[in-house]
VOPA-798221 format. One line per 5 residues: number of its first residue (from 1); for each residue x, y, z of C-alpha. Coordinates in nm, 3 decimals, decimal comma. Example, Ala and Ser with C-alpha at 12.3 -4.5 7.8 and 13.67 -1.06 7.14 Angstrom:
// VOPA-798221
1	1,230:-0,450:0,780  1,367:-0,106:0,714 .
***
This chain:
// VOPA-798221
1	-0,751:5,523:-0,355  -0,887:5,432:-0,013  -1,070:5,104:0,040  -1,397:5,079:0,219  -1,411:4,885:0,546 .
6	-1,599:4,598:0,379  -1,334:4,575:0,105  -1,053:4,566:0,362  -1,233:4,286:0,550  -1,282:4,092:0,227 .
11	-0,911:4,114:0,142  -0,819:4,002:0,493  -1,046:3,697:0,469  -0,907:3,603:0,128  -0,551:3,642:0,258 .
16	-0,622:3,431:0,569  -0,792:3,161:0,360  -0,492:3,147:0,127  -0,254:3,125:0,423  -0,453:2,841:0,583 .
21	-0,468:2,654:0,253  -0,090:2,683:0,216  -0,040:2,559:0,575  -0,264:2,256:0,520  -0,086:2,171:0,193 .
26	0,253:2,205:0,361  0,157:1,981:0,652  0,004:1,721:0,420  0,330:1,711:0,224  0,521:1,653:0,548 .
31	0,329:1,333:0,635  0,592:1,103:0,470  0,868:1,268:0,676  0,683:1,229:1,006  0,579:0,866:0,954 .
36	0,762:0,584:1,131  0,817:0,235:0,994  0,564:0,009:1,166  0,646:-0,307:0,973  0,870:-0,389:0,676 .
41	0,916:-0,724:0,503  1,231:-0,596:0,327  1,311:-0,382:0,026  1,110:-0,436:-0,292  1,248:-0,524:-0,634 .
46	1,297:-0,890:-0,556  1,380:-1,169:-0,799  1,021:-1,246:-0,907  0,660:-1,137:-0,879  0,326:-1,308:-0,816 .
51	0,004:-1,228:-1,000  -0,233:-1,021:-0,787  -0,482:-0,870:-1,027  -0,864:-0,873:-1,034  -0,836:-0,877:-1,415 .
56	-0,554:-1,129:-1,443  -0,545:-1,316:-1,775  -0,212:-1,496:-1,795  -0,211:-1,702:-1,475  -0,478:-1,895:-1,289 .
61	-0,534:-1,998:-0,928  -0,365:-1,698:-0,766  -0,570:-1,389:-0,851  -0,527:-1,241:-0,500  -0,205:-1,248:-0,300 .
66	-0,161:-1,165:0,070  0,130:-1,169:0,310  0,140:-1,193:0,687  0,261:-0,924:0,925  0,263:-0,886:1,301 .
71	0,221:-0,591:1,537  0,351:-0,586:1,895  0,150:-0,276:1,987  -0,150:-0,078:1,864  -0,067:0,159:1,578 .
76	-0,221:0,423:1,354  -0,139:0,364:0,987  -0,116:0,646:0,730  0,101:0,501:0,450  0,175:0,170:0,279 .
81	0,458:0,120:0,026  0,507:-0,176:-0,212  0,665:-0,280:-0,547  0,542:-0,449:-0,863  0,568:-0,483:-1,238 .
86	0,355:-0,553:-1,544  0,344:-0,871:-1,757  0,390:-0,974:-2,039  0,482:-0,644:-2,210  0,592:-0,443:-1,906 .
91	0,363:-0,151:-1,992  0,225:0,036:-1,688  -0,142:0,121:-1,642  -0,323:0,355:-1,406  -0,285:0,240:-1,047 .
96	-0,621:0,093:-0,940  -0,529:-0,091:-0,622  -0,734:-0,249:-0,348  -0,551:-0,286:-0,017  -0,726:-0,494:0,246 .
101	-0,626:-0,624:0,587  -0,751:-0,955:0,723  -0,727:-1,080:1,079  -0,537:-1,408:1,118  -0,695:-1,647:1,368 .
106	-0,509:-1,968:1,466  -0,283:-1,933:1,163  -0,565:-1,884:0,905  -0,671:-1,551:0,754  -1,038:-1,469:0,785 .
111	-1,236:-1,465:0,459  -1,382:-1,117:0,510  -1,143:-0,824:0,550  -1,117:-0,647:0,882  -1,022:-0,321:0,710 .
116	-1,074:-0,206:0,351  -0,795:0,051:0,330  -0,911:0,385:0,191  -0,640:0,517:-0,041  -0,627:0,894:-0,093 .
121	-0,339:0,878:-0,341  -0,111:0,622:-0,506  0,222:0,745:-0,642  0,364:0,507:-0,904  0,735:0,552:-0,983 .
126	0,940:0,356:-1,234  1,276:0,238:-1,096  1,595:0,167:-1,286  1,570:-0,201:-1,189  1,448:-0,460:-1,440 .
131	1,322:-0,815:-1,395  1,275:-1,030:-1,706  1,356:-0,721:-1,919  1,069:-0,520:-1,768  1,093:-0,226:-1,527 .
136	0,997:-0,257:-1,162  0,771:0,013:-1,013  0,759:0,143:-0,658  0,429:0,258:-0,508  0,355:0,497:-0,223 .
141	-0,003:0,467:-0,100  -0,131:0,750:0,121  -0,433:0,636:0,320  -0,702:0,773:0,545  -0,543:0,692:0,884 .
146	-0,676:0,386:1,062  -0,598:0,203:1,384  -0,481:-0,157:1,421  -0,449:-0,337:1,752  -0,153:-0,562:1,834 .
151	-0,185:-0,899:1,662  -0,127:-1,101:1,345  -0,272:-0,990:1,011  -0,268:-1,048:0,637  -0,216:-0,759:0,396 .
156	-0,360:-0,823:0,048  -0,263:-0,591:-0,240  -0,453:-0,644:-0,565  -0,444:-0,426:-0,878  -0,716:-0,408:-1,144 .
161	-0,580:-0,385:-1,500  -0,918:-0,401:-1,674  -0,896:-0,269:-2,033  -0,516:-0,300:-2,019  -0,314:-0,565:-2,204 .
166	-0,084:-0,651:-1,912  -0,139:-0,818:-1,577  0,015:-0,682:-1,257  0,263:-0,879:-1,045  0,342:-0,800:-0,681 .
171	0,719:-0,818:-0,638  0,898:-1,017:-0,371  1,167:-0,864:-0,153  1,540:-0,842:-0,206  1,682:-1,145:-0,018 .
176	1,958:-0,928:0,135  1,701:-0,715:0,319  1,439:-0,971:0,417  1,301:-0,989:0,767  1,481:-1,275:0,942 .
181	1,349:-1,517:1,199  0,981:-1,448:1,130  0,734:-1,731:1,062  0,533:-1,544:0,797  0,356:-1,691:0,493 .
186	0,217:-1,597:0,153  -0,155:-1,671:0,114  -0,355:-1,673:-0,210  -0,706:-1,726:-0,346  -0,897:-1,691:-0,673 .
191	-1,164:-1,445:-0,567  -1,350:-1,278:-0,280  -1,548:-1,510:-0,058  -1,304:-1,800:-0,091  -1,079:-1,935:0,182 .
196	-0,714:-1,836:0,171  -0,458:-2,106:0,085  -0,083:-2,124:0,153  0,210:-2,308:-0,003  0,391:-2,044:-0,212 .
201	0,745:-1,943:-0,129  0,894:-1,593:-0,104  0,833:-1,273:0,090  0,612:-1,004:-0,059  0,746:-0,647:-0,061 .
206	0,568:-0,390:0,152  0,630:-0,140:0,428  0,364:-0,003:0,664  0,421:0,343:0,808  0,246:0,545:1,075 .
211	0,292:0,585:1,448  0,224:0,400:1,773  -0,136:0,461:1,878  -0,008:0,609:2,205  0,152:0,890:2,001 .
216	-0,149:0,955:1,776  -0,325:1,291:1,819 .
***
């Protein structure tokens, strides 16, 4: 049976659309391979975690945790990785994270975030590592790419376990892999609009990936 010209054109359009869709999906899946490490505080799965949960019930005074990082050049960020666990029962919930970046001026983080990171996907994976008899989870956050200029910043990662029995704890880094020689601090506060405070010990686990801004398309 011979096809009419209009039918042939329709099949060609459908085939081309399918091919383009496959190409876009393939390239999206390659983003993790192409990304470079911009900053890393060390591997996750450290010896303890700190509450960082908008719906935290079991601790007080530290509902939001942030950790310093520095950039020597302008970058474009497309991924952020981190680690955490759930307390007191260790039962995971849906990942409902807010990642925000605050400018640090004269050693103090600003109260209002410079960037509210737009997450497109969060992949939550249970590891075979346990702390206090509960599993540690690794997270890969894919983000809408954004630019950061050289400077000093605070990254705050806060989960929201509303309607879930557990709170979420952001894990510190493995001491064997921690960034050495860097004067970086943990900051904390109870809620939005409050000044950040320091005084806690440890190094929070996270890795920022992307590319130097000079290499961005």
